[in-house]
N, CA and C atoms as a LAMMPS dump frame, in Angstrom:
ITEM: TIMESTEP
0
ITEM: NUMBER OF ATOMS
597
ITEM: BOX BOUNDS ff ff ff
-5.0000000000000000e+02 5.0000000000000000e+02
-5.0000000000000000e+02 5.0000000000000000e+02
-5.0000000000000000e+02 5.0000000000000000e+02
ITEM: ATOMS id mol type element x y z
1 1 1 N 0.841 -1.179 0
2 1 2 C 0 0 0
3 1 3 C 0.882 1.237 0
4 2 1 N 0.654 2.126 -0.915
5 2 2 C 1.414 3.357 -0.973
6 2 3 C 0.514 4.561 -0.749
7 3 1 N 0.958 5.694 -1.193
8 3 2 C 0.197 6.939 -1.124
9 3 3 C 0.64 7.744 -2.326
10 4 1 N -0.02 8.843 -2.675
11 4 2 C 0.351 9.527 -3.919
12 4 3 C 1.811 9.936 -4.032
13 5 1 N 2.517 10.041 -2.914
14 5 2 C 3.87 10.589 -2.964
15 5 3 C 4.924 9.606 -3.45
16 6 1 N 4.74 8.323 -3.226
17 6 2 C 5.728 7.368 -3.714
18 6 3 C 5.048 6.038 -4.001
19 7 1 N 5.655 5.263 -4.877
20 7 2 C 5.092 3.971 -5.257
21 7 3 C 5.639 2.879 -4.34
22 8 1 N 4.757 2.07 -3.831
23 8 2 C 5.158 0.912 -3.035
24 8 3 C 4.712 -0.357 -3.743
25 9 1 N 5.598 -1.311 -3.914
26 9 2 C 5.256 -2.528 -4.663
27 9 3 C 4.239 -3.36 -3.881
28 10 1 N 3.44 -4.137 -4.62
29 10 2 C 2.537 -5.094 -3.996
30 10 3 C 3.357 -6.318 -3.599
31 11 1 N 3.236 -6.733 -2.363
32 11 2 C 3.979 -7.884 -1.861
33 11 3 C 3.081 -9.118 -1.885
34 12 1 N 3.591 -10.216 -2.44
35 12 2 C 2.866 -11.484 -2.429
36 12 3 C 3.763 -12.514 -1.75
37 13 1 N 3.277 -13.08 -0.66
38 13 2 C 4.038 -14.085 0.079
39 13 3 C 3.399 -15.454 -0.122
40 14 1 N 4.188 -16.42 -0.555
41 14 2 C 3.708 -17.791 -0.721
42 14 3 C 4.123 -18.632 0.478
43 15 1 N 3.18 -19.391 0.998
44 15 2 C 3.438 -20.281 2.121
45 15 3 C 4.101 -21.542 1.584
46 16 1 N 5.315 -21.791 2.01
47 16 2 C 6.066 -22.954 1.541
48 16 3 C 5.876 -24.1 2.53
49 17 1 N 4.736 -24.778 2.379
50 17 2 C 4.396 -25.953 3.183
51 17 3 C 4.532 -25.711 4.687
52 18 1 N 4.197 -24.497 5.133
53 18 2 C 4.219 -24.198 6.555
54 18 3 C 5.594 -23.941 7.128
55 19 1 N 6.646 -24.022 6.305
56 19 2 C 8.007 -23.814 6.8
57 19 3 C 8.417 -22.346 6.801
58 20 1 N 8.012 -21.61 5.764
59 20 2 C 8.377 -20.203 5.659
60 20 3 C 7.502 -19.543 4.608
61 21 1 N 7.546 -18.219 4.554
62 21 2 C 6.871 -17.454 3.518
63 21 3 C 7.928 -16.891 2.571
64 22 1 N 7.674 -17.016 1.268
65 22 2 C 8.648 -16.621 0.256
66 22 3 C 8.1 -15.439 -0.542
67 23 1 N 8.906 -14.369 -0.668
68 23 2 C 8.53 -13.233 -1.509
69 23 3 C 8.403 -13.7 -2.951
70 24 1 N 7.241 -13.454 -3.572
71 24 2 C 6.979 -14.022 -4.898
72 24 3 C 6.347 -13.063 -5.892
73 25 1 N 6.249 -11.777 -5.56
74 25 2 C 5.54 -10.84 -6.433
75 25 3 C 6.164 -10.725 -7.826
76 26 1 N 7.487 -10.8 -7.926
77 26 2 C 8.137 -10.679 -9.231
78 26 3 C 8.095 -12.005 -9.993
79 27 1 N 8.191 -13.119 -9.283
80 27 2 C 8.123 -14.445 -9.902
81 27 3 C 6.738 -14.699 -10.495
82 28 1 N 5.698 -14.261 -9.791
83 28 2 C 4.322 -14.512 -10.227
84 28 3 C 3.798 -13.478 -11.219
85 29 1 N 4.561 -12.434 -11.48
86 29 2 C 4.144 -11.436 -12.46
87 29 3 C 3.222 -10.362 -11.915
88 30 1 N 3.096 -10.272 -10.588
89 30 2 C 2.301 -9.205 -9.99
90 30 3 C 3.049 -7.874 -10.114
91 31 1 N 4.352 -7.92 -9.959
92 31 2 C 5.238 -6.776 -10.159
93 31 3 C 6.271 -7.142 -11.224
94 32 1 N 6.719 -6.245 -12.043
95 32 2 C 6.167 -4.902 -12.172
96 32 3 C 4.771 -4.955 -12.77
97 33 1 N 4.007 -3.887 -12.571
98 33 2 C 2.634 -3.85 -13.073
99 33 3 C 2.601 -3.875 -14.591
100 34 1 N 1.457 -4.269 -15.116
101 34 2 C 1.268 -4.312 -16.556
102 34 3 C 1.612 -2.947 -17.153
103 35 1 N 2.34 -2.954 -18.252
104 35 2 C 2.792 -1.747 -18.951
105 35 3 C 3.683 -0.878 -18.064
106 36 1 N 4.258 -1.467 -17.007
107 36 2 C 5.134 -0.739 -16.071
108 36 3 C 4.473 0.514 -15.498
109 37 1 N 3.159 0.462 -15.31
110 37 2 C 2.443 1.604 -14.735
111 37 3 C 2.727 1.695 -13.238
112 38 1 N 3.174 2.85 -12.8
113 38 2 C 3.344 3.073 -11.368
114 38 3 C 2.854 4.447 -10.943
115 39 1 N 2.397 5.266 -11.912
116 39 2 C 1.84 6.574 -11.567
117 39 3 C 0.774 6.956 -12.579
118 40 1 N -0.026 7.942 -12.225
119 40 2 C -1.067 8.444 -13.115
120 40 3 C -1.394 9.88 -12.726
121 41 1 N -2.128 10.558 -13.597
122 41 2 C -2.593 11.911 -13.269
123 41 3 C -3.774 11.776 -12.31
124 42 1 N -3.607 12.296 -11.09
125 42 2 C -4.677 12.244 -10.093
126 42 3 C -5.757 13.28 -10.396
127 43 1 N -5.322 14.479 -10.741
128 43 2 C -6.272 15.53 -11.096
129 43 3 C -5.531 16.596 -11.895
130 44 1 N -6.282 17.475 -12.544
131 44 2 C -5.705 18.524 -13.373
132 44 3 C -6.038 19.886 -12.779
133 45 1 N -5.014 20.727 -12.639
134 45 2 C -5.203 22.1 -12.162
135 45 3 C -5.382 23.031 -13.352
136 46 1 N -6.369 23.882 -13.268
137 46 2 C -6.551 24.91 -14.288
138 46 3 C -5.833 26.17 -13.796
139 47 1 N -4.65 26.411 -14.389
140 47 2 C -3.837 27.558 -13.971
141 47 3 C -3.871 28.647 -15.028
142 48 1 N -5.027 28.812 -15.692
143 48 2 C -5.12 29.796 -16.775
144 48 3 C -5.481 31.195 -16.263
145 49 1 N -5.652 31.316 -14.95
146 49 2 C -5.993 32.615 -14.376
147 49 3 C -4.75 33.409 -14.018
148 50 1 N -4.638 33.774 -12.751
149 50 2 C -3.526 34.611 -12.298
150 50 3 C -2.176 33.927 -12.463
151 51 1 N -2.176 32.606 -12.512
152 51 2 C -0.916 31.864 -12.631
153 51 3 C -0.537 31.544 -14.064
154 52 1 N -1.232 32.078 -15.029
155 52 2 C -1.02 31.659 -16.406
156 52 3 C 0.384 31.968 -16.932
157 53 1 N 1.103 32.885 -16.297
158 53 2 C 2.457 33.203 -16.759
159 53 3 C 3.526 32.385 -16.034
160 54 1 N 3.087 31.572 -15.08
161 54 2 C 4.044 30.696 -14.4
162 54 3 C 4.601 29.713 -15.421
163 55 1 N 5.868 29.362 -15.289
164 55 2 C 6.519 28.513 -16.303
165 55 3 C 5.808 27.173 -16.476
166 56 1 N 5.332 26.569 -15.405
167 56 2 C 4.628 25.292 -15.521
168 56 3 C 3.321 25.447 -16.292
169 57 1 N 2.59 26.519 -16.01
170 57 2 C 1.295 26.736 -16.659
171 57 3 C 1.473 27.182 -18.106
172 58 1 N 2.44 27.991 -18.368
173 58 2 C 2.644 28.559 -19.712
174 58 3 C 2.895 27.461 -20.748
175 59 1 N 3.751 26.529 -20.394
176 59 2 C 4.117 25.48 -21.357
177 59 3 C 3.016 24.436 -21.519
178 60 1 N 2.092 24.37 -20.582
179 60 2 C 1.022 23.37 -20.674
180 60 3 C -0.301 24.017 -20.98
181 61 1 N -0.3 25.217 -21.491
182 61 2 C -1.518 25.942 -21.861
183 61 3 C -2.482 26.089 -20.686
184 62 1 N -1.921 26.287 -19.512
185 62 2 C -2.741 26.561 -18.334
186 62 3 C -3.24 25.34 -17.602
187 63 1 N -3.033 24.136 -18.135
188 63 2 C -3.508 22.918 -17.476
189 63 3 C -2.306 22.12 -16.961
190 64 1 N -2.299 21.878 -15.679
191 64 2 C -1.187 21.153 -15.06
192 64 3 C -1.734 19.852 -14.47
193 65 1 N -1.245 18.723 -14.967
194 65 2 C -1.629 17.419 -14.415
195 65 3 C -0.811 17.121 -13.174
196 66 1 N -1.491 16.823 -12.079
197 66 2 C -0.813 16.483 -10.826
198 66 3 C -0.687 14.965 -10.761
199 67 1 N 0.563 14.503 -10.743
200 67 2 C 0.865 13.067 -10.796
201 67 3 C 0.874 12.481 -9.389
202 68 1 N 0.342 11.282 -9.264
203 68 2 C 0.422 10.538 -8.01
204 68 3 C 0.724 9.085 -8.304
205 69 1 N 1.249 8.381 -7.327
206 69 2 C 1.577 6.974 -7.55
207 69 3 C 0.312 6.125 -7.491
208 70 1 N 0.325 5.032 -8.23
209 70 2 C -0.757 4.042 -8.165
210 70 3 C -0.567 3.263 -6.871
211 71 1 N -1.664 2.912 -6.23
212 71 2 C -1.553 2.311 -4.914
213 71 3 C -2.689 1.322 -4.667
214 72 1 N -2.332 0.106 -4.299
215 72 2 C -3.343 -0.881 -3.9
216 72 3 C -3.76 -0.588 -2.466
217 73 1 N -5.065 -0.457 -2.255
218 73 2 C -5.568 -0.118 -0.922
219 73 3 C -6.07 -1.338 -0.16
220 74 1 N -6.546 -2.343 -0.879
221 74 2 C -7.037 -3.545 -0.23
222 74 3 C -7.125 -4.652 -1.263
223 75 1 N -7.378 -5.868 -0.794
224 75 2 C -7.498 -6.993 -1.721
225 75 3 C -8.465 -8.027 -1.158
226 76 1 N -9.031 -8.803 -2.057
227 76 2 C -9.858 -9.942 -1.655
228 76 3 C -9.32 -11.182 -2.346
229 77 1 N -9.437 -12.309 -1.673
230 77 2 C -8.946 -13.581 -2.19
231 77 3 C -10.133 -14.527 -2.298
232 78 1 N -10.339 -15.084 -3.488
233 78 2 C -11.404 -16.071 -3.688
234 78 3 C -11.181 -16.774 -5.02
235 79 1 N -11.917 -17.831 -5.244
236 79 2 C -11.781 -18.621 -6.465
237 79 3 C -12.698 -18.026 -7.528
238 80 1 N -12.215 -17.016 -8.204
239 80 2 C -13.015 -16.242 -9.16
240 80 3 C -13.478 -17.088 -10.343
241 81 1 N -12.608 -17.95 -10.856
242 81 2 C -12.946 -18.748 -12.045
243 81 3 C -13.342 -20.181 -11.707
244 82 1 N -13.533 -20.482 -10.42
245 82 2 C -14.039 -21.773 -9.939
246 82 3 C -13.225 -22.96 -10.455
247 83 1 N -11.898 -22.796 -10.47
248 83 2 C -11.042 -23.911 -10.901
249 83 3 C -10.268 -24.519 -9.746
250 84 1 N -10.519 -24.032 -8.522
251 84 2 C -9.906 -24.638 -7.352
252 84 3 C -8.709 -23.906 -6.799
253 85 1 N -8.11 -23.011 -7.587
254 85 2 C -7.014 -22.213 -7.026
255 85 3 C -7.521 -20.811 -6.712
256 86 1 N -6.831 -20.133 -5.824
257 86 2 C -7.305 -18.843 -5.337
258 86 3 C -6.782 -17.684 -6.182
259 87 1 N -7.671 -16.759 -6.48
260 87 2 C -7.354 -15.58 -7.274
261 87 3 C -7.441 -14.345 -6.37
262 88 1 N -6.895 -13.224 -6.847
263 88 2 C -6.859 -11.995 -6.05
264 88 3 C -7.398 -10.833 -6.876
265 89 1 N -8.229 -10.007 -6.256
266 89 2 C -8.669 -8.747 -6.866
267 89 3 C -8.285 -7.641 -5.894
268 90 1 N -7.555 -6.632 -6.409
269 90 2 C -7.158 -5.517 -5.553
270 90 3 C -8.021 -4.303 -5.841
271 91 1 N -8.218 -3.493 -4.821
272 91 2 C -8.902 -2.214 -4.952
273 91 3 C -7.824 -1.138 -5.005
274 92 1 N -7.837 -0.335 -6.063
275 92 2 C -6.78 0.64 -6.281
276 92 3 C -7.259 2.06 -5.982
277 93 1 N -6.384 2.852 -5.389
278 93 2 C -6.714 4.248 -5.117
279 93 3 C -6.673 5.033 -6.428
280 94 1 N -7.795 5.662 -6.784
281 94 2 C -7.907 6.487 -8.003
282 94 3 C -7.553 5.725 -9.272
283 95 1 N -7.822 4.434 -9.321
284 95 2 C -7.502 3.649 -10.512
285 95 3 C -8.418 2.432 -10.55
286 96 1 N -8.357 1.698 -11.649
287 96 2 C -9.198 0.514 -11.808
288 96 3 C -8.625 -0.662 -11.009
289 97 1 N -9.458 -1.645 -10.651
290 97 2 C -8.963 -2.807 -9.9
291 97 3 C -7.957 -3.608 -10.718
292 98 1 N -7.148 -4.367 -10.029
293 98 2 C -6.265 -5.335 -10.674
294 98 3 C -6.841 -6.714 -10.387
295 99 1 N -7.002 -7.519 -11.419
296 99 2 C -7.5 -8.89 -11.27
297 99 3 C -6.341 -9.83 -11.548
298 100 1 N -5.966 -10.61 -10.537
299 100 2 C -4.839 -11.533 -10.642
300 100 3 C -5.388 -12.959 -10.627
301 101 1 N -5.393 -13.586 -11.792
302 101 2 C -5.941 -14.939 -11.923
303 101 3 C -4.812 -15.955 -11.788
304 102 1 N -4.949 -16.86 -10.848
305 102 2 C -3.956 -17.921 -10.683
306 102 3 C -4.172 -18.985 -11.758
307 103 1 N -3.076 -19.471 -12.335
308 103 2 C -3.179 -20.548 -13.322
309 103 3 C -2.593 -21.85 -12.787
310 104 1 N -2.535 -21.974 -11.462
311 104 2 C -1.977 -23.175 -10.847
312 104 3 C -2.708 -24.435 -11.291
313 105 1 N -4.043 -24.365 -11.374
314 105 2 C -4.837 -25.546 -11.751
315 105 3 C -4.559 -25.999 -13.179
316 106 1 N -4.042 -25.105 -14.03
317 106 2 C -3.681 -25.483 -15.398
318 106 3 C -2.323 -26.172 -15.446
319 107 1 N -1.507 -25.958 -14.429
320 107 2 C -0.14 -26.479 -14.434
321 107 3 C 0.001 -27.8 -13.692
322 108 1 N -0.861 -28.031 -12.707
323 108 2 C -0.765 -29.272 -11.934
324 108 3 C -2.128 -29.64 -11.366
325 109 1 N -2.273 -30.887 -11.027
326 109 2 C -3.507 -31.376 -10.412
327 109 3 C -3.531 -30.89 -8.966
328 110 1 N -4.569 -30.15 -8.623
329 110 2 C -4.676 -29.661 -7.247
330 110 3 C -5.861 -30.324 -6.553
331 111 1 N -5.741 -30.403 -5.249
332 111 2 C -6.798 -30.995 -4.424
333 111 3 C -7.204 -29.962 -3.386
334 112 1 N -8.479 -29.731 -3.275
335 112 2 C -8.957 -28.683 -2.374
336 112 3 C -10.358 -29.011 -1.877
337 113 1 N -10.765 -28.254 -0.867
338 113 2 C -12.112 -28.364 -0.332
339 113 3 C -12.528 -26.983 0.155
340 114 1 N -13.725 -26.569 -0.229
341 114 2 C -14.298 -25.322 0.287
342 114 3 C -15.411 -25.701 1.255
343 115 1 N -15.438 -25.057 2.4
344 115 2 C -16.444 -25.368 3.411
345 115 3 C -17.223 -24.107 3.763
346 116 1 N -18.536 -24.183 3.578
347 116 2 C -19.428 -23.095 3.981
348 116 3 C -20.179 -23.548 5.218
349 117 1 N -20.087 -22.76 6.275
350 117 2 C -20.766 -23.086 7.524
351 117 3 C -22.108 -22.37 7.602
352 118 1 N -23.116 -23.094 8.085
353 118 2 C -24.442 -22.513 8.299
354 118 3 C -24.838 -22.811 9.739
355 119 1 N -24.839 -21.775 10.565
356 119 2 C -25.189 -21.959 11.966
357 119 3 C -26.695 -22.029 12.168
358 120 1 N -27.107 -22.819 13.135
359 120 2 C -28.527 -22.876 13.521
360 120 3 C -28.678 -22.386 14.963
361 121 1 N -27.867 -22.948 15.867
362 121 2 C -27.827 -22.457 17.245
363 121 3 C -26.859 -21.273 17.308
364 122 1 N -25.728 -21.434 16.662
365 122 2 C -24.74 -20.343 16.559
366 122 3 C -25.225 -19.335 15.526
367 123 1 N -24.428 -18.297 15.274
368 123 2 C -24.795 -17.303 14.26
369 123 3 C -24.864 -17.93 12.871
370 124 1 N -25.585 -17.306 11.965
371 124 2 C -25.899 -17.86 10.642
372 124 3 C -24.666 -18.282 9.848
373 125 1 N -23.564 -17.493 9.919
374 125 2 C -22.375 -17.795 9.123
375 125 3 C -21.346 -18.639 9.864
376 126 1 N -21.646 -19.018 11.08
377 126 2 C -20.711 -19.847 11.835
378 126 3 C -19.432 -19.123 12.209
379 127 1 N -19.497 -17.805 12.292
380 127 2 C -18.298 -17.037 12.647
381 127 3 C -17.923 -17.344 14.095
382 128 1 N -16.66 -17.669 14.285
383 128 2 C -16.171 -18.083 15.594
384 128 3 C -15.95 -19.581 15.677
385 129 1 N -16.287 -20.305 14.6
386 129 2 C -16.093 -21.754 14.573
387 129 3 C -14.643 -22.097 14.232
388 130 1 N -14.196 -23.246 14.71
389 130 2 C -12.894 -23.803 14.343
390 130 3 C -13.155 -25.067 13.534
391 131 1 N -12.496 -25.165 12.377
392 131 2 C -12.706 -26.309 11.482
393 131 3 C -11.383 -27.043 11.297
394 132 1 N -11.408 -28.361 11.508
395 132 2 C -10.244 -29.213 11.255
396 132 3 C -10.585 -30.172 10.131
397 133 1 N -9.724 -30.23 9.123
398 133 2 C -9.895 -31.167 8.016
399 133 3 C -8.776 -32.191 8.104
400 134 1 N -9.155 -33.471 8.239
401 134 2 C -8.177 -34.564 8.362
402 134 3 C -8.012 -35.25 7.01
403 135 1 N -6.754 -35.303 6.529
404 135 2 C -6.42 -35.946 5.252
405 135 3 C -5.214 -36.839 5.466
406 136 1 N -5.452 -38.15 5.632
407 136 2 C -4.333 -39.048 5.895
408 136 3 C -3.599 -38.588 7.14
409 137 1 N -2.272 -38.425 7.057
410 137 2 C -1.507 -38.021 8.244
411 137 3 C -1.592 -36.518 8.55
412 138 1 N -2.141 -35.745 7.638
413 138 2 C -2.17 -34.284 7.809
414 138 3 C -3.508 -33.807 8.371
415 139 1 N -3.44 -32.738 9.164
416 139 2 C -4.633 -32.068 9.669
417 139 3 C -4.487 -30.584 9.378
418 140 1 N -5.509 -30.017 8.722
419 140 2 C -5.517 -28.596 8.393
420 140 3 C -6.559 -27.906 9.264
421 141 1 N -6.181 -26.781 9.861
422 141 2 C -7.058 -26.089 10.799
423 141 3 C -7.294 -24.658 10.338
424 142 1 N -8.543 -24.236 10.407
425 142 2 C -8.896 -22.839 10.105
426 142 3 C -9.871 -22.344 11.162
427 143 1 N -9.629 -21.125 11.618
428 143 2 C -10.556 -20.453 12.519
429 143 3 C -11.371 -19.495 11.671
430 144 1 N -12.694 -19.617 11.73
431 144 2 C -13.573 -18.798 10.891
432 144 3 C -13.859 -17.483 11.621
433 145 1 N -13.002 -16.483 11.344
434 145 2 C -13.163 -15.202 12.031
435 145 3 C -13.971 -14.201 11.216
436 146 1 N -14.303 -14.549 9.958
437 146 2 C -15.176 -13.695 9.157
438 146 3 C -14.52 -12.439 8.631
439 147 1 N -13.207 -12.349 8.75
440 147 2 C -12.542 -11.16 8.221
441 147 3 C -11.313 -11.581 7.436
442 148 1 N -10.857 -10.677 6.57
443 148 2 C -9.712 -11.074 5.759
444 148 3 C -8.693 -9.974 5.558
445 149 1 N -8.956 -8.766 5.993
446 149 2 C -7.935 -7.75 5.813
447 149 3 C -8.474 -6.338 5.871
448 150 1 N -7.58 -5.406 5.661
449 150 2 C -7.873 -3.984 5.746
450 150 3 C -8.735 -3.537 4.57
451 151 1 N -9.876 -2.914 4.844
452 151 2 C -10.778 -2.348 3.827
453 151 3 C -11.308 -3.381 2.832
454 152 1 N -11.39 -4.644 3.204
455 152 2 C -11.848 -5.66 2.253
456 152 3 C -12.419 -6.861 2.983
457 153 1 N -13.182 -7.648 2.246
458 153 2 C -13.73 -8.891 2.787
459 153 3 C -13.7 -9.955 1.705
460 154 1 N -12.93 -10.999 1.931
461 154 2 C -12.892 -12.107 0.982
462 154 3 C -14.163 -12.933 1.108
463 155 1 N -14.364 -13.856 0.173
464 155 2 C -15.575 -14.662 0.197
465 155 3 C -15.551 -15.574 1.42
466 156 1 N -16.728 -15.92 1.936
467 156 2 C -16.851 -16.563 3.236
468 156 3 C -16.479 -18.045 3.302
469 157 1 N -16.676 -18.865 2.262
470 157 2 C -16.289 -20.272 2.451
471 157 3 C -14.825 -20.395 2.856
472 158 1 N -14.573 -21.299 3.785
473 158 2 C -13.194 -21.58 4.187
474 158 3 C -12.561 -22.462 3.116
475 159 1 N -11.351 -22.114 2.723
476 159 2 C -10.663 -22.841 1.651
477 159 3 C -9.539 -23.676 2.265
478 160 1 N -9.5 -24.953 1.875
479 160 2 C -8.446 -25.845 2.336
480 160 3 C -7.743 -26.452 1.127
481 161 1 N -6.45 -26.169 0.98
482 161 2 C -5.64 -26.885 -0.006
483 161 3 C -5.207 -28.188 0.634
484 162 1 N -5.415 -29.306 -0.047
485 162 2 C -5.185 -30.622 0.56
486 162 3 C -3.856 -31.255 0.173
487 163 1 N -3.001 -30.509 -0.508
488 163 2 C -1.7 -31.055 -0.885
489 163 3 C -1.84 -32.219 -1.846
490 164 1 N -1.131 -33.3 -1.563
491 164 2 C -1.141 -34.473 -2.45
492 164 3 C -2.32 -35.402 -2.189
493 165 1 N -3.071 -35.16 -1.109
494 165 2 C -4.211 -36.024 -0.776
495 165 3 C -5.431 -35.606 -1.58
496 166 1 N -6.05 -36.576 -2.255
497 166 2 C -7.158 -36.267 -3.166
498 166 3 C -8.442 -35.882 -2.433
499 167 1 N -8.644 -36.455 -1.241
500 167 2 C -9.925 -36.243 -0.566
501 167 3 C -9.736 -36.229 0.939
502 168 1 N -10.547 -35.423 1.615
503 168 2 C -10.509 -35.382 3.078
504 168 3 C -11.152 -36.635 3.656
505 169 1 N -10.592 -37.124 4.763
506 169 2 C -11.152 -38.305 5.438
507 169 3 C -12.289 -37.921 6.373
508 170 1 N -12.088 -36.839 7.099
509 170 2 C -13.124 -36.392 8.027
510 170 3 C -12.935 -34.908 8.334
511 171 1 N -14.003 -34.306 8.848
512 171 2 C -13.998 -32.874 9.175
513 171 3 C -14.6 -32.705 10.563
514 172 1 N -13.933 -31.932 11.396
515 172 2 C -14.458 -31.599 12.714
516 172 3 C -14.774 -30.115 12.757
517 173 1 N -15.933 -29.778 13.291
518 173 2 C -16.312 -28.375 13.469
519 173 3 C -16.638 -28.154 14.939
520 174 1 N -15.934 -27.2 15.538
521 174 2 C -16.28 -26.764 16.884
522 174 3 C -17.007 -25.442 16.719
523 175 1 N -18.332 -25.478 16.898
524 175 2 C -19.183 -24.312 16.669
525 175 3 C -19.075 -23.325 17.817
526 176 1 N -19.393 -22.048 17.594
527 176 2 C -19.377 -21.054 18.68
528 176 3 C -20.307 -21.428 19.84
529 177 1 N -21.339 -22.204 19.553
530 177 2 C -22.273 -22.64 20.601
531 177 3 C -21.629 -23.634 21.558
532 178 1 N -20.438 -24.164 21.193
533 178 2 C -19.775 -25.19 22.001
534 178 3 C -20.027 -26.586 21.465
535 179 1 N -20.949 -26.718 20.512
536 179 2 C -21.277 -28.015 19.922
537 179 3 C -20.148 -28.477 19.02
538 180 1 N -19.793 -29.774 19.117
539 180 2 C -18.766 -30.356 18.255
540 180 3 C -19.45 -31.289 17.27
541 181 1 N -19.072 -31.175 16.006
542 181 2 C -19.717 -31.948 14.95
543 181 3 C -18.637 -32.58 14.074
544 182 1 N -18.802 -33.868 13.753
545 182 2 C -17.844 -34.579 12.904
546 182 3 C -18.547 -35.106 11.668
547 183 1 N -17.926 -34.896 10.519
548 183 2 C -18.478 -35.376 9.238
549 183 3 C -17.432 -36.277 8.596
550 184 1 N -17.857 -37.464 8.191
551 184 2 C -16.924 -38.391 7.537
552 184 3 C -17.515 -39.009 6.275
553 185 1 N -18.727 -38.61 5.925
554 185 2 C -19.364 -39.155 4.711
555 185 3 C -19.797 -38.009 3.799
556 186 1 N -19.905 -38.346 2.514
557 186 2 C -20.35 -37.397 1.485
558 186 3 C -19.502 -36.117 1.449
559 187 1 N -18.205 -36.3 1.657
560 187 2 C -17.262 -35.189 1.532
561 187 3 C -16.849 -35.113 0.069
562 188 1 N -17.097 -34.005 -0.601
563 188 2 C -16.786 -33.936 -2.036
564 188 3 C -15.284 -33.88 -2.306
565 189 1 N -14.932 -34.301 -3.51
566 189 2 C -13.568 -34.129 -3.999
567 189 3 C -13.546 -32.857 -4.833
568 190 1 N -12.664 -31.942 -4.477
569 190 2 C -12.537 -30.68 -5.204
570 190 3 C -13.889 -29.976 -5.4
571 191 1 N -14.481 -29.599 -4.297
572 191 2 C -15.777 -28.939 -4.377
573 191 3 C -16.137 -28.222 -3.1
574 192 1 N -17.397 -27.792 -3.04
575 192 2 C -17.922 -27.052 -1.903
576 192 3 C -18.763 -27.972 -1.035
577 193 1 N -18.498 -27.947 0.264
578 193 2 C -19.285 -28.704 1.227
579 193 3 C -19.974 -27.705 2.148
580 194 1 N -21.309 -27.797 2.213
581 194 2 C -22.076 -26.942 3.128
582 194 3 C -22.34 -27.752 4.388
583 195 1 N -21.899 -27.234 5.515
584 195 2 C -22.108 -27.923 6.797
585 195 3 C -23.082 -27.093 7.624
586 196 1 N -24.231 -27.713 7.932
587 196 2 C -25.226 -27.061 8.774
588 196 3 C -25.05 -27.568 10.196
589 197 1 N -25.05 -26.655 11.127
590 197 2 C -24.881 -27.01 12.53
591 197 3 C -26.011 -27.922 12.977
592 198 1 N -25.625 -29.068 13.549
593 198 2 C -26.648 -30.002 14.024
594 198 3 C -27.261 -29.473 15.313
595 199 1 N -28.557 -29.795 15.49
596 199 2 C -29.275 -29.283 16.666
597 199 3 C -29.257 -30.298 17.79
């Protein structure tokens, strides 16, 4: 995130199997921006009045474009093209959004599960729930806090990348109500699972 005075690059960190985060904005083509755009005219001053003899106004026929840097203000992460990998859309200050489509699913076979929680005793979206997805020897955990970042909200289903395992064995949900629920049947492969809180 920058401000009109200077350009700040967009940082993309990739999680390397839980061991570390790797700077990847240049490798993935997020930076430099398309057409090397890093600034634009924020607004135009009409200096054709008392300032018309000023050197800046004279050479530009009284119109002075005030330049500012392009700046990403927020972003959302979701599967925009429904191919199983996560895409990013950024909200830009005084500019059009940037849509970053991941092509991971075109390069390799990916395994994933999206989980949408529907509370009955707890709140409708299951915010405050903890979800564990068991896949062979691995367990993936997500806390559903309902938020995703500054000035933005990503889509609500919880996304689980399953690594090399094709399908989840079981799912545990600890609901905000304190109720614990386990699902081990009818778990989709590479799809969306809606879990309704049992009463």
